[in-house]
Steps between C-alpha positions, in 0.01 A plus 500: 500500500692827555503682825582836341412690179868585398624317196705185565866604435711325237728267682749234438690697220824375653726251318385132506752277686460133405698209623477128583581334826598141438415217747227450755328808639573573856207653695582762766533323842396666825793634708614265774503619861756338738645595841783666308282724291306488164632385167395430151525129397810444281291352201312831483814703525670288219191525273469872542871535417444296180210719402717812551787356297263414212342830515846687517611291200231662269452845671799724547335818576424674829200373704169639360323752722149494350187299522551147351301205379641158566405205272605145617449177323601193704541186309478175691444134391151384602469160661296260288237453763444878512397508129269206541344606833484876496564622145808678372566754782773476753330524836773361727808633665698703428232769514522782257490799744805387695698433174413861404624622838840332443516659154411839624758488772770373276456798261489753773766755457597370156197553275318744722573692824239321706244237428216745630540659151326194355138601461379233268584127501402244240606157607404156363604137510394372158493125421830408342806278534832669588539620856617859462395873543466766227 
């Protein structure tokens, strides 16, 4: 359903940046508030730094300044009981939206100027065996 009659613009004609992040996905954790201030947990900082390095290793250009589409595939090993009890979908933690938040923040300022430029997200956790992100 479209809310206006103007044609949908052709988007996403920017270069595709594709890379793999090895290891276990780290979902974005909530900031911690202490009597000394607010801070981001170290595991989140480290993972976002890893995402940035992986992105920087394949994309050498300036941060993009246009509307973007983000496609994420998170590969995790399914527990045996999950396959038997609930089918082939990963329905446990880490949850997909928090993983996507970590990825978006890790690529901020490297692949794009700001993650607000992402206007479409396709993210899945297909059933598979290696624990990695593509």
